[in-house]
PyMOL Python script that loads the backbone (N, CA, C, O; Angstrom):
from pymol import cmd

cmd.read_pdbstr("""\
ATOM      1  N   MET A   1     127.608 107.806 100.836  1.00  0.00           N
ATOM      2  CA  MET A   1     126.859 106.624 100.446  1.00  0.00           C
ATOM      3  C   MET A   1     127.654 105.837  99.404  1.00  0.00           C
ATOM      4  O   MET A   1     128.208 106.420  98.473  1.00  0.00           O
ATOM      5  N   SER A   2     127.706 104.543  99.560  1.00  0.00           N
ATOM      6  CA  SER A   2     128.403 103.714  98.578  1.00  0.00           C
ATOM      7  C   SER A   2     127.578 103.636  97.294  1.00  0.00           C
ATOM      8  O   SER A   2     126.392 103.965  97.279  1.00  0.00           O
ATOM      9  N   LEU A   3     128.220 103.199  96.234  1.00  0.00           N
ATOM     10  CA  LEU A   3     127.522 103.052  94.963  1.00  0.00           C
ATOM     11  C   LEU A   3     126.368 102.066  95.105  1.00  0.00           C
ATOM     12  O   LEU A   3     125.291 102.290  94.553  1.00  0.00           O
ATOM     13  N   GLN A   4     126.584 100.971  95.843  1.00  0.00           N
ATOM     14  CA  GLN A   4     125.513  99.980  96.033  1.00  0.00           C
ATOM     15  C   GLN A   4     124.331 100.604  96.776  1.00  0.00           C
ATOM     16  O   GLN A   4     123.178 100.339  96.436  1.00  0.00           O
ATOM     17  N   GLU A   5     124.611 101.430  97.786  1.00  0.00           N
ATOM     18  CA  GLU A   5     123.532 102.091  98.521  1.00  0.00           C
ATOM     19  C   GLU A   5     122.783 103.082  97.626  1.00  0.00           C
ATOM     20  O   GLU A   5     121.558 103.182  97.688  1.00  0.00           O
ATOM     21  N   GLN A   6     123.535 103.816  96.791  1.00  0.00           N
ATOM     22  CA  GLN A   6     122.896 104.745  95.852  1.00  0.00           C
ATOM     23  C   GLN A   6     122.026 103.981  94.855  1.00  0.00           C
ATOM     24  O   GLN A   6     120.925 104.415  94.519  1.00  0.00           O
ATOM     25  N   PHE A   7     122.532 102.835  94.386  1.00  0.00           N
ATOM     26  CA  PHE A   7     121.801 101.986  93.447  1.00  0.00           C
ATOM     27  C   PHE A   7     120.511 101.480  94.092  1.00  0.00           C
ATOM     28  O   PHE A   7     119.440 101.551  93.489  1.00  0.00           O
ATOM     29  N   ASP A   8     120.619 100.971  95.316  1.00  0.00           N
ATOM     30  CA  ASP A   8     119.435 100.470  96.038  1.00  0.00           C
ATOM     31  C   ASP A   8     118.407 101.582  96.235  1.00  0.00           C
ATOM     32  O   ASP A   8     117.206 101.347  96.100  1.00  0.00           O
ATOM     33  N   GLN A   9     118.874 102.794  96.553  1.00  0.00           N
ATOM     34  CA  GLN A   9     117.965 103.929  96.729  1.00  0.00           C
ATOM     35  C   GLN A   9     117.307 104.290  95.407  1.00  0.00           C
ATOM     36  O   GLN A   9     116.116 104.596  95.373  1.00  0.00           O
ATOM     37  N   ALA A  10     118.069 104.257  94.315  1.00  0.00           N
ATOM     38  CA  ALA A  10     117.524 104.574  92.993  1.00  0.00           C
ATOM     39  C   ALA A  10     116.468 103.549  92.584  1.00  0.00           C
ATOM     40  O   ALA A  10     115.468 103.903  91.959  1.00  0.00           O
ATOM     41  N   VAL A  11     116.689 102.276  92.934  1.00  0.00           N
ATOM     42  CA  VAL A  11     115.693 101.234  92.642  1.00  0.00           C
ATOM     43  C   VAL A  11     114.395 101.568  93.374  1.00  0.00           C
ATOM     44  O   VAL A  11     113.314 101.478  92.792  1.00  0.00           O
ATOM     45  N   ALA A  12     114.496 101.948  94.634  1.00  0.00           N
ATOM     46  CA  ALA A  12     113.307 102.328  95.401  1.00  0.00           C
ATOM     47  C   ALA A  12     112.657 103.570  94.795  1.00  0.00           C
ATOM     48  O   ALA A  12     111.434 103.629  94.661  1.00  0.00           O
ATOM     49  N   ASP A  13     113.470 104.560  94.431  1.00  0.00           N
ATOM     50  CA  ASP A  13     112.951 105.797  93.852  1.00  0.00           C
ATOM     51  C   ASP A  13     112.274 105.557  92.501  1.00  0.00           C
ATOM     52  O   ASP A  13     111.338 106.270  92.140  1.00  0.00           O
ATOM     53  N   SER A  14     112.744 104.561  91.760  1.00  0.00           N
ATOM     54  CA  SER A  14     112.192 104.296  90.427  1.00  0.00           C
ATOM     55  C   SER A  14     110.723 103.896  90.490  1.00  0.00           C
ATOM     56  O   SER A  14     109.999 104.023  89.503  1.00  0.00           O
ATOM     57  N   LYS A  15     110.286 103.418  91.641  1.00  0.00           N
ATOM     58  CA  LYS A  15     108.892 103.008  91.808  1.00  0.00           C
ATOM     59  C   LYS A  15     107.971 104.187  92.112  1.00  0.00           C
ATOM     60  O   LYS A  15     106.749 104.039  92.116  1.00  0.00           O
ATOM     61  N   ASN A  16     108.563 105.365  92.369  1.00  0.00           N
ATOM     62  CA  ASN A  16     107.781 106.543  92.745  1.00  0.00           C
ATOM     63  C   ASN A  16     108.114 107.764  91.893  1.00  0.00           C
ATOM     64  O   ASN A  16     108.134 108.889  92.394  1.00  0.00           O
ATOM     65  N   LEU A  17     108.371 107.543  90.621  1.00  0.00           N
ATOM     66  CA  LEU A  17     108.677 108.671  89.734  1.00  0.00           C
ATOM     67  C   LEU A  17     107.431 109.528  89.539  1.00  0.00           C
ATOM     68  O   LEU A  17     106.313 109.013  89.576  1.00  0.00           O
ATOM     69  N   PRO A  18     107.615 110.846  89.328  1.00  0.00           N
ATOM     70  CA  PRO A  18     106.457 111.732  89.181  1.00  0.00           C
ATOM     71  C   PRO A  18     105.574 111.389  87.974  1.00  0.00           C
ATOM     72  O   PRO A  18     104.360 111.588  88.014  1.00  0.00           O
ATOM     73  N   GLU A  19     106.191 110.871  86.897  1.00  0.00           N
ATOM     74  CA  GLU A  19     105.388 110.434  85.756  1.00  0.00           C
ATOM     75  C   GLU A  19     106.031 109.205  85.141  1.00  0.00           C
ATOM     76  O   GLU A  19     107.235 108.984  85.271  1.00  0.00           O
ATOM     77  N   ARG A  20     105.203 108.401  84.464  1.00  0.00           N
ATOM     78  CA  ARG A  20     105.690 107.157  83.874  1.00  0.00           C
ATOM     79  C   ARG A  20     106.574 107.487  82.673  1.00  0.00           C
ATOM     80  O   ARG A  20     106.148 108.209  81.771  1.00  0.00           O
ATOM     81  N   PRO A  21     107.816 106.957  82.653  1.00  0.00           N
ATOM     82  CA  PRO A  21     108.691 107.200  81.509  1.00  0.00           C
ATOM     83  C   PRO A  21     108.151 106.524  80.241  1.00  0.00           C
ATOM     84  O   PRO A  21     107.337 105.603  80.312  1.00  0.00           O
ATOM     85  N   ASP A  22     108.618 107.000  79.086  1.00  0.00           N
ATOM     86  CA  ASP A  22     108.210 106.363  77.834  1.00  0.00           C
ATOM     87  C   ASP A  22     108.844 104.963  77.740  1.00  0.00           C
ATOM     88  O   ASP A  22     109.735 104.617  78.515  1.00  0.00           O
ATOM     89  N   ASN A  23     108.371 104.185  76.792  1.00  0.00           N
ATOM     90  CA  ASN A  23     108.810 102.792  76.690  1.00  0.00           C
ATOM     91  C   ASN A  23     110.313 102.653  76.465  1.00  0.00           C
ATOM     92  O   ASN A  23     110.929 101.748  77.028  1.00  0.00           O
ATOM     93  N   MET A  24     110.913 103.512  75.669  1.00  0.00           N
ATOM     94  CA  MET A  24     112.357 103.420  75.434  1.00  0.00           C
ATOM     95  C   MET A  24     113.139 103.693  76.720  1.00  0.00           C
ATOM     96  O   MET A  24     114.158 103.054  76.981  1.00  0.00           O
ATOM     97  N   THR A  25     112.659 104.638  77.514  1.00  0.00           N
ATOM     98  CA  THR A  25     113.322 104.935  78.786  1.00  0.00           C
ATOM     99  C   THR A  25     113.124 103.779  79.756  1.00  0.00           C
ATOM    100  O   THR A  25     114.038 103.425  80.501  1.00  0.00           O
ATOM    101  N   LEU A  26     111.931 103.188  79.747  1.00  0.00           N
ATOM    102  CA  LEU A  26     111.681 102.025  80.610  1.00  0.00           C
ATOM    103  C   LEU A  26     112.622 100.873  80.244  1.00  0.00           C
ATOM    104  O   LEU A  26     113.131 100.184  81.128  1.00  0.00           O
ATOM    105  N   LEU A  27     112.851 100.667  78.958  1.00  0.00           N
ATOM    106  CA  LEU A  27     113.786  99.619  78.527  1.00  0.00           C
ATOM    107  C   LEU A  27     115.197  99.923  79.015  1.00  0.00           C
ATOM    108  O   LEU A  27     115.920  99.024  79.444  1.00  0.00           O
ATOM    109  N   LYS A  28     115.584 101.190  78.948  1.00  0.00           N
ATOM    110  CA  LYS A  28     116.919 101.584  79.408  1.00  0.00           C
ATOM    111  C   LYS A  28     117.044 101.351  80.913  1.00  0.00           C
ATOM    112  O   LYS A  28     118.066 100.853  81.383  1.00  0.00           O
ATOM    113  N   ILE A  29     116.006 101.709  81.665  1.00  0.00           N
ATOM    114  CA  ILE A  29     116.007 101.483  83.118  1.00  0.00           C
ATOM    115  C   ILE A  29     116.163  99.997  83.408  1.00  0.00           C
ATOM    116  O   ILE A  29     116.984  99.598  84.233  1.00  0.00           O
ATOM    117  N   TYR A  30     115.361  99.178  82.717  1.00  0.00           N
ATOM    118  CA  TYR A  30     115.411  97.723  82.914  1.00  0.00           C
ATOM    119  C   TYR A  30     116.808  97.188  82.598  1.00  0.00           C
ATOM    120  O   TYR A  30     117.388  96.441  83.386  1.00  0.00           O
ATOM    121  N   ALA A  31     117.344  97.579  81.432  1.00  0.00           N
ATOM    122  CA  ALA A  31     118.638  97.062  80.996  1.00  0.00           C
ATOM    123  C   ALA A  31     119.755  97.454  81.966  1.00  0.00           C
ATOM    124  O   ALA A  31     120.595  96.625  82.314  1.00  0.00           O
ATOM    125  N   LEU A  32     119.763  98.710  82.398  1.00  0.00           N
ATOM    126  CA  LEU A  32     120.793  99.151  83.347  1.00  0.00           C
ATOM    127  C   LEU A  32     120.649  98.430  84.686  1.00  0.00           C
ATOM    128  O   LEU A  32     121.650  98.092  85.319  1.00  0.00           O
ATOM    129  N   TYR A  33     119.406  98.193  85.122  1.00  0.00           N
ATOM    130  CA  TYR A  33     119.185  97.468  86.368  1.00  0.00           C
ATOM    131  C   TYR A  33     119.742  96.051  86.260  1.00  0.00           C
ATOM    132  O   TYR A  33     120.467  95.586  87.139  1.00  0.00           O
ATOM    133  N   LYS A  34     119.390  95.370  85.161  1.00  0.00           N
ATOM    134  CA  LYS A  34     119.848  93.986  84.981  1.00  0.00           C
ATOM    135  C   LYS A  34     121.368  93.917  84.866  1.00  0.00           C
ATOM    136  O   LYS A  34     121.995  93.043  85.466  1.00  0.00           O
ATOM    137  N   GLN A  35     121.967  94.830  84.101  1.00  0.00           N
ATOM    138  CA  GLN A  35     123.421  94.834  83.930  1.00  0.00           C
ATOM    139  C   GLN A  35     124.097  95.146  85.261  1.00  0.00           C
ATOM    140  O   GLN A  35     125.115  94.544  85.600  1.00  0.00           O
ATOM    141  N   GLY A  36     123.529  96.086  86.015  1.00  0.00           N
ATOM    142  CA  GLY A  36     124.110  96.464  87.294  1.00  0.00           C
ATOM    143  C   GLY A  36     123.978  95.389  88.356  1.00  0.00           C
ATOM    144  O   GLY A  36     124.852  95.251  89.212  1.00  0.00           O
ATOM    145  N   SER A  37     122.898  94.628  88.308  1.00  0.00           N
ATOM    146  CA  SER A  37     122.680  93.626  89.345  1.00  0.00           C
ATOM    147  C   SER A  37     123.141  92.229  88.953  1.00  0.00           C
ATOM    148  O   SER A  37     123.507  91.441  89.824  1.00  0.00           O
ATOM    149  N   ALA A  38     123.134  91.899  87.643  1.00  0.00           N
ATOM    150  CA  ALA A  38     123.458  90.528  87.232  1.00  0.00           C
ATOM    151  C   ALA A  38     124.624  90.432  86.250  1.00  0.00           C
ATOM    152  O   ALA A  38     125.118  89.332  86.003  1.00  0.00           O
ATOM    153  N   GLY A  39     125.078  91.552  85.685  1.00  0.00           N
ATOM    154  CA  GLY A  39     126.148  91.490  84.691  1.00  0.00           C
ATOM    155  C   GLY A  39     125.592  91.248  83.301  1.00  0.00           C
ATOM    156  O   GLY A  39     124.423  91.527  83.037  1.00  0.00           O
ATOM    157  N   ASP A  40     126.427  90.730  82.412  1.00  0.00           N
ATOM    158  CA  ASP A  40     126.036  90.523  81.022  1.00  0.00           C
ATOM    159  C   ASP A  40     124.823  89.609  80.897  1.00  0.00           C
ATOM    160  O   ASP A  40     124.604  88.723  81.723  1.00  0.00           O
ATOM    161  N   ALA A  41     124.039  89.845  79.841  1.00  0.00           N
ATOM    162  CA  ALA A  41     122.822  89.068  79.582  1.00  0.00           C
ATOM    163  C   ALA A  41     123.139  87.578  79.499  1.00  0.00           C
ATOM    164  O   ALA A  41     124.146  87.164  78.926  1.00  0.00           O
ATOM    165  N   THR A  42     122.254  86.797  80.086  1.00  0.00           N
ATOM    166  CA  THR A  42     122.400  85.343  80.064  1.00  0.00           C
ATOM    167  C   THR A  42     121.089  84.723  79.601  1.00  0.00           C
ATOM    168  O   THR A  42     120.064  85.399  79.517  1.00  0.00           O
ATOM    169  N   GLY A  43     121.134  83.447  79.306  1.00  0.00           N
ATOM    170  CA  GLY A  43     119.928  82.747  78.887  1.00  0.00           C
ATOM    171  C   GLY A  43     119.670  82.932  77.409  1.00  0.00           C
ATOM    172  O   GLY A  43     120.416  83.617  76.710  1.00  0.00           O
ATOM    173  N   GLU A  44     118.603  82.312  76.946  1.00  0.00           N
ATOM    174  CA  GLU A  44     118.266  82.381  75.532  1.00  0.00           C
ATOM    175  C   GLU A  44     117.403  83.594  75.238  1.00  0.00           C
ATOM    176  O   GLU A  44     116.609  84.031  76.071  1.00  0.00           O
ATOM    177  N   ARG A  45     117.574  84.122  74.047  1.00  0.00           N
ATOM    178  CA  ARG A  45     116.761  85.258  73.603  1.00  0.00           C
ATOM    179  C   ARG A  45     115.337  84.763  73.400  1.00  0.00           C
ATOM    180  O   ARG A  45     115.134  83.746  72.737  1.00  0.00           O
ATOM    181  N   PRO A  46     114.335  85.462  73.958  1.00  0.00           N
ATOM    182  CA  PRO A  46     112.942  85.043  73.783  1.00  0.00           C
ATOM    183  C   PRO A  46     112.541  85.016  72.301  1.00  0.00           C
ATOM    184  O   PRO A  46     113.111  85.730  71.476  1.00  0.00           O
ATOM    185  N   GLY A  47     111.561  84.188  71.991  1.00  0.00           N
ATOM    186  CA  GLY A  47     111.105  84.012  70.616  1.00  0.00           C
ATOM    187  C   GLY A  47     110.447  85.255  70.037  1.00  0.00           C
ATOM    188  O   GLY A  47     110.132  86.204  70.755  1.00  0.00           O
ATOM    189  N   MET A  48     110.247  85.231  68.729  1.00  0.00           N
ATOM    190  CA  MET A  48     109.711  86.392  68.011  1.00  0.00           C
ATOM    191  C   MET A  48     108.302  86.793  68.461  1.00  0.00           C
ATOM    192  O   MET A  48     107.929  87.959  68.331  1.00  0.00           O
ATOM    193  N   THR A  49     107.529  85.868  68.977  1.00  0.00           N
ATOM    194  CA  THR A  49     106.164  86.205  69.380  1.00  0.00           C
ATOM    195  C   THR A  49     106.099  86.819  70.777  1.00  0.00           C
ATOM    196  O   THR A  49     105.056  87.334  71.180  1.00  0.00           O
ATOM    197  N   ASP A  50     107.195  86.767  71.509  1.00  0.00           N
ATOM    198  CA  ASP A  50     107.251  87.333  72.860  1.00  0.00           C
ATOM    199  C   ASP A  50     107.899  88.720  72.778  1.00  0.00           C
ATOM    200  O   ASP A  50     109.027  88.925  73.226  1.00  0.00           O
ATOM    201  N   PHE A  51     107.153  89.667  72.192  1.00  0.00           N
ATOM    202  CA  PHE A  51     107.699  90.992  71.873  1.00  0.00           C
ATOM    203  C   PHE A  51     108.293  91.716  73.070  1.00  0.00           C
ATOM    204  O   PHE A  51     109.402  92.244  72.987  1.00  0.00           O
ATOM    205  N   VAL A  52     107.570  91.746  74.180  1.00  0.00           N
ATOM    206  CA  VAL A  52     108.009  92.523  75.344  1.00  0.00           C
ATOM    207  C   VAL A  52     109.305  91.964  75.918  1.00  0.00           C
ATOM    208  O   VAL A  52     110.275  92.699  76.106  1.00  0.00           O
ATOM    209  N   ASN A  53     109.321  90.669  76.193  1.00  0.00           N
ATOM    210  CA  ASN A  53     110.519  90.080  76.791  1.00  0.00           C
ATOM    211  C   ASN A  53     111.700  90.072  75.821  1.00  0.00           C
ATOM    212  O   ASN A  53     112.854  90.156  76.240  1.00  0.00           O
ATOM    213  N   ARG A  54     111.408  89.971  74.530  1.00  0.00           N
ATOM    214  CA  ARG A  54     112.478  90.029  73.533  1.00  0.00           C
ATOM    215  C   ARG A  54     113.109  91.426  73.527  1.00  0.00           C
ATOM    216  O   ARG A  54     114.332  91.550  73.471  1.00  0.00           O
ATOM    217  N   ALA A  55     112.290  92.467  73.584  1.00  0.00           N
ATOM    218  CA  ALA A  55     112.808  93.840  73.622  1.00  0.00           C
ATOM    219  C   ALA A  55     113.624  94.066  74.891  1.00  0.00           C
ATOM    220  O   ALA A  55     114.676  94.703  74.842  1.00  0.00           O
ATOM    221  N   LYS A  56     113.150  93.553  76.024  1.00  0.00           N
ATOM    222  CA  LYS A  56     113.877  93.703  77.277  1.00  0.00           C
ATOM    223  C   LYS A  56     115.230  92.994  77.202  1.00  0.00           C
ATOM    224  O   LYS A  56     116.254  93.542  77.610  1.00  0.00           O
ATOM    225  N   TYR A  57     115.218  91.771  76.676  1.00  0.00           N
ATOM    226  CA  TYR A  57     116.461  91.006  76.557  1.00  0.00           C
ATOM    227  C   TYR A  57     117.444  91.732  75.636  1.00  0.00           C
ATOM    228  O   TYR A  57     118.629  91.845  75.953  1.00  0.00           O
ATOM    229  N   ASP A  58     116.950  92.224  74.495  1.00  0.00           N
ATOM    230  CA  ASP A  58     117.819  92.915  73.538  1.00  0.00           C
ATOM    231  C   ASP A  58     118.430  94.178  74.145  1.00  0.00           C
ATOM    232  O   ASP A  58     119.602  94.476  73.914  1.00  0.00           O
ATOM    233  N   ALA A  59     117.635  94.916  74.919  1.00  0.00           N
ATOM    234  CA  ALA A  59     118.145  96.121  75.576  1.00  0.00           C
ATOM    235  C   ALA A  59     119.246  95.768  76.570  1.00  0.00           C
ATOM    236  O   ALA A  59     120.253  96.470  76.668  1.00  0.00           O
ATOM    237  N   TRP A  60     119.050  94.678  77.305  1.00  0.00           N
ATOM    238  CA  TRP A  60     120.048  94.223  78.276  1.00  0.00           C
ATOM    239  C   TRP A  60     121.302  93.741  77.544  1.00  0.00           C
ATOM    240  O   TRP A  60     122.421  94.091  77.920  1.00  0.00           O
ATOM    241  N   ALA A  61     121.107  92.936  76.495  1.00  0.00           N
ATOM    242  CA  ALA A  61     122.239  92.380  75.746  1.00  0.00           C
ATOM    243  C   ALA A  61     123.078  93.484  75.097  1.00  0.00           C
ATOM    244  O   ALA A  61     124.281  93.315  74.901  1.00  0.00           O
ATOM    245  N   ALA A  62     122.449  94.606  74.767  1.00  0.00           N
ATOM    246  CA  ALA A  62     123.169  95.719  74.142  1.00  0.00           C
ATOM    247  C   ALA A  62     124.206  96.332  75.090  1.00  0.00           C
ATOM    248  O   ALA A  62     125.118  97.026  74.642  1.00  0.00           O
ATOM    249  N   LEU A  63     124.073  96.084  76.372  1.00  0.00           N
ATOM    250  CA  LEU A  63     125.009  96.625  77.364  1.00  0.00           C
ATOM    251  C   LEU A  63     126.167  95.673  77.661  1.00  0.00           C
ATOM    252  O   LEU A  63     126.969  95.932  78.558  1.00  0.00           O
ATOM    253  N   LYS A  64     126.257  94.571  76.908  1.00  0.00           N
ATOM    254  CA  LYS A  64     127.305  93.574  77.150  1.00  0.00           C
ATOM    255  C   LYS A  64     128.670  94.251  77.224  1.00  0.00           C
ATOM    256  O   LYS A  64     129.016  95.078  76.380  1.00  0.00           O
ATOM    257  N   GLY A  65     129.428  93.888  78.234  1.00  0.00           N
ATOM    258  CA  GLY A  65     130.764  94.450  78.407  1.00  0.00           C
ATOM    259  C   GLY A  65     130.803  95.660  79.330  1.00  0.00           C
ATOM    260  O   GLY A  65     131.876  96.071  79.773  1.00  0.00           O
ATOM    261  N   THR A  66     129.630  96.234  79.623  1.00  0.00           N
ATOM    262  CA  THR A  66     129.565  97.354  80.572  1.00  0.00           C
ATOM    263  C   THR A  66     129.761  96.780  81.973  1.00  0.00           C
ATOM    264  O   THR A  66     129.100  95.807  82.337  1.00  0.00           O
ATOM    265  N   SER A  67     130.653  97.365  82.757  1.00  0.00           N
ATOM    266  CA  SER A  67     130.885  96.849  84.105  1.00  0.00           C
ATOM    267  C   SER A  67     129.630  97.068  84.957  1.00  0.00           C
ATOM    268  O   SER A  67     128.831  97.969  84.697  1.00  0.00           O
ATOM    269  N   GLN A  68     129.483  96.234  85.963  1.00  0.00           N
ATOM    270  CA  GLN A  68     128.321  96.368  86.845  1.00  0.00           C
ATOM    271  C   GLN A  68     128.333  97.730  87.540  1.00  0.00           C
ATOM    272  O   GLN A  68     127.279  98.343  87.708  1.00  0.00           O
ATOM    273  N   ASP A  69     129.501  98.204  87.941  1.00  0.00           N
ATOM    274  CA  ASP A  69     129.578  99.508  88.600  1.00  0.00           C
ATOM    275  C   ASP A  69     129.190 100.634  87.652  1.00  0.00           C
ATOM    276  O   ASP A  69     128.490 101.567  88.048  1.00  0.00           O
ATOM    277  N   ASP A  70     129.641 100.554  86.395  1.00  0.00           N
ATOM    278  CA  ASP A  70     129.259 101.575  85.411  1.00  0.00           C
ATOM    279  C   ASP A  70     127.747 101.577  85.197  1.00  0.00           C
ATOM    280  O   ASP A  70     127.122 102.635  85.134  1.00  0.00           O
ATOM    281  N   ALA A  71     127.172 100.390  85.087  1.00  0.00           N
ATOM    282  CA  ALA A  71     125.728 100.282  84.876  1.00  0.00           C
ATOM    283  C   ALA A  71     124.967 100.828  86.088  1.00  0.00           C
ATOM    284  O   ALA A  71     123.952 101.507  85.931  1.00  0.00           O
ATOM    285  N   LYS A  72     125.454 100.534  87.281  1.00  0.00           N
ATOM    286  CA  LYS A  72     124.806 101.049  88.490  1.00  0.00           C
ATOM    287  C   LYS A  72     124.837 102.572  88.512  1.00  0.00           C
ATOM    288  O   LYS A  72     123.839 103.214  88.840  1.00  0.00           O
ATOM    289  N   GLN A  73     125.997 103.155  88.159  1.00  0.00           N
ATOM    290  CA  GLN A  73     126.121 104.613  88.162  1.00  0.00           C
ATOM    291  C   GLN A  73     125.192 105.236  87.122  1.00  0.00           C
ATOM    292  O   GLN A  73     124.543 106.247  87.393  1.00  0.00           O
ATOM    293  N   GLN A  74     125.128 104.632  85.930  1.00  0.00           N
ATOM    294  CA  GLN A  74     124.231 105.141  84.888  1.00  0.00           C
ATOM    295  C   GLN A  74     122.773 105.040  85.334  1.00  0.00           C
ATOM    296  O   GLN A  74     121.969 105.930  85.055  1.00  0.00           O
ATOM    297  N   TYR A  75     122.440 103.959  86.021  1.00  0.00           N
ATOM    298  CA  TYR A  75     121.077 103.766  86.535  1.00  0.00           C
ATOM    299  C   TYR A  75     120.744 104.863  87.546  1.00  0.00           C
ATOM    300  O   TYR A  75     119.690 105.493  87.464  1.00  0.00           O
ATOM    301  N   VAL A  76     121.645 105.085  88.490  1.00  0.00           N
ATOM    302  CA  VAL A  76     121.444 106.123  89.517  1.00  0.00           C
ATOM    303  C   VAL A  76     121.257 107.479  88.843  1.00  0.00           C
ATOM    304  O   VAL A  76     120.346 108.228  89.196  1.00  0.00           O
ATOM    305  N   ASP A  77     122.117 107.796  87.874  1.00  0.00           N
ATOM    306  CA  ASP A  77     122.040 109.086  87.180  1.00  0.00           C
ATOM    307  C   ASP A  77     120.718 109.238  86.430  1.00  0.00           C
ATOM    308  O   ASP A  77     120.107 110.306  86.453  1.00  0.00           O
ATOM    309  N   LEU A  78     120.278 108.166  85.766  1.00  0.00           N
ATOM    310  CA  LEU A  78     119.035 108.221  84.993  1.00  0.00           C
ATOM    311  C   LEU A  78     117.832 108.426  85.916  1.00  0.00           C
ATOM    312  O   LEU A  78     116.964 109.246  85.618  1.00  0.00           O
ATOM    313  N   ILE A  79     117.770 107.704  87.015  1.00  0.00           N
ATOM    314  CA  ILE A  79     116.650 107.852  87.946  1.00  0.00           C
ATOM    315  C   ILE A  79     116.650 109.251  88.561  1.00  0.00           C
ATOM    316  O   ILE A  79     115.587 109.849  88.725  1.00  0.00           O
ATOM    317  N   GLU A  80     117.820 109.779  88.901  1.00  0.00           N
ATOM    318  CA  GLU A  80     117.898 111.148  89.430  1.00  0.00           C
ATOM    319  C   GLU A  80     117.355 112.143  88.413  1.00  0.00           C
ATOM    320  O   GLU A  80     116.623 113.066  88.767  1.00  0.00           O
ATOM    321  N   GLU A  81     117.717 111.950  87.152  1.00  0.00           N
ATOM    322  CA  GLU A  81     117.240 112.831  86.078  1.00  0.00           C
ATOM    323  C   GLU A  81     115.707 112.751  85.945  1.00  0.00           C
ATOM    324  O   GLU A  81     115.041 113.768  85.751  1.00  0.00           O
ATOM    325  N   LEU A  82     115.169 111.545  86.050  1.00  0.00           N
ATOM    326  CA  LEU A  82     113.720 111.362  85.889  1.00  0.00           C
ATOM    327  C   LEU A  82     112.929 111.877  87.090  1.00  0.00           C
ATOM    328  O   LEU A  82     111.752 112.216  86.967  1.00  0.00           O
ATOM    329  N   LYS A  83     113.581 111.933  88.245  1.00  0.00           N
ATOM    330  CA  LYS A  83     112.904 112.456  89.439  1.00  0.00           C
ATOM    331  C   LYS A  83     112.644 113.951  89.315  1.00  0.00           C
ATOM    332  O   LYS A  83     111.760 114.505  89.968  1.00  0.00           O
ATOM    333  N   GLY A  84     113.437 114.584  88.460  1.00  0.00           N
ATOM    334  CA  GLY A  84     113.236 116.021  88.214  1.00  0.00           C
ATOM    335  C   GLY A  84     113.877 116.844  89.195  1.00  0.00           C
ATOM    336  O   GLY A  84     113.796 118.070  89.120  1.00  0.00           O
TER     337      GLY A  84
END
""", "prot")
cmd.dss("prot")
cmd.show_as("cartoon", "prot")
cmd.util.cbc("prot")
cmd.orient("prot")
């Protein structure tokens, strides 16, 4: 299976995890997904009153410089770990 196929499978698997991950893990999943699919964070950072989207953006921005392939592999590994 190619890395892209593994990534696509992990995205599907992420919707059927045995239990809901904690918020920090959810942010990591989101950030790795965005970095793997879109590359470095783009757009403006959400305002201070938009807590959820600001946290998501910050988590994604923290991965700046990580290659899309590296992010995809980390995403696949994390979802495999969470599947148990």
